[in-house]
C-alpha positions in Angstrom: -3.6 -65.6 -33.5 -4.6 -62.0 -32.7 -8.2 -60.8 -33.2 -9.3 -57.1 -33.2 -12.7 -55.8 -32.0 -12.8 -52.1 -33.0 -15.3 -49.4 -32.9 -13.7 -47.5 -35.9 -12.5 -48.2 -39.4 -9.1 -46.5 -39.0 -7.9 -48.9 -36.3 -9.3 -51.9 -38.2 -7.5 -50.9 -41.4 -4.2 -50.3 -39.6 -4.5 -53.6 -37.9 -5.5 -55.3 -41.2 -2.3 -53.9 -42.8 -0.3 -55.4 -39.9 -1.9 -58.8 -40.6 -4.4 -58.8 -37.7 -8.0 -60.0 -38.5 -10.8 -58.2 -36.8 -14.3 -56.7 -37.0 -15.9 -53.3 -36.6 -18.8 -53.1 -34.1 -20.7 -50.2 -32.4 -23.4 -51.9 -30.3 -22.9 -53.2 -26.8 -24.5 -56.7 -27.5 -22.5 -57.1 -30.7 -19.2 -56.3 -28.9 -20.1 -58.6 -26.0 -21.0 -61.5 -28.5 -17.8 -61.0 -30.4 -15.7 -61.2 -27.3 -17.5 -64.4 -26.0 -17.1 -66.0 -29.4 -13.4 -65.1 -29.6 -12.8 -66.5 -26.1 -14.2 -69.9 -27.2 -11.8 -70.1 -30.2 -8.6 -72.0 -29.2 -6.6 -70.5 -32.0 -7.1 -66.9 -30.7 -4.4 -66.1 -28.2 -4.9 -62.3 -27.9 -8.1 -60.3 -28.2 -7.4 -56.6 -28.9 -10.2 -54.2 -28.0 -10.3 -50.5 -28.8 -10.9 -48.5 -25.7 -14.3 -47.3 -26.8 -15.4 -50.8 -27.6 -14.2 -52.1 -24.3 -16.0 -49.2 -22.5 -19.3 -50.7 -23.9 -18.7 -53.8 -21.9 -16.4 -52.6 -19.1 -17.7 -55.0 -16.4 -17.6 -58.0 -18.6 -14.0 -57.1 -19.8 -12.9 -57.0 -16.2 -14.6 -60.3 -15.5 -13.0 -62.0 -18.5 -9.6 -60.6 -17.6 -9.9 -62.1 -14.1 -11.5 -65.4 -14.9 -10.0 -66.4 -18.3 -6.4 -67.6 -18.5 -6.6 -67.5 -22.3 -6.9 -65.5 -24.4 -5.1 -62.3 -23.2 -7.4 -59.4 -23.5 -5.8 -56.0 -24.2 -7.2 -52.5 -24.8 -5.6 -50.0 -27.3 -6.4 -46.4 -27.9 -7.8 -45.3 -31.3 -5.9 -42.9 -33.6 -7.0 -39.9 -31.5 -5.1 -41.2 -28.4 -6.2 -42.6 -25.1 -9.4 -41.5 -23.5 -8.2 -42.9 -20.2 -4.7 -41.3 -20.1 -5.7 -38.4 -17.8 -7.4 -40.7 -15.3 -4.5 -43.1 -15.3 -2.0 -40.4 -14.4 -4.2 -39.0 -11.6 -4.8 -42.6 -10.3 -1.0 -43.3 -10.3 -0.2 -40.0 -8.5 -3.0 -40.7 -6.0 -1.8 -44.1 -5.2 1.7 -42.9 -4.9 0.9 -40.5 -2.2 -1.7 -42.8 -0.4 -4.9 -41.3 -1.8 -7.1 -43.9 -3.6 -9.4 -41.6 -5.5 -8.3 -38.1 -6.6 -11.4 -37.3 -8.7 
């Protein structure tokens, strides 16, 4: 089963129409508790986080991704697009030419 943790209603509605259950949260502690609870549930195989929700608990998301074999944790942009796209492109170019941080 897939589970969505979103920071906005539009993404939640779109995923609900696709048959994916989820919740809308805006506070750091709420998002962190929801992720922890979802990780404990054996039937959840994929946790989908919107980028803004993931940004609220960035360090914890990275830790969960490294330490937990299951569930898979993925981040998706909201309907306005990715807020990380520019950084990803700069990072990719920098790594390609041997520079780690281009900012």
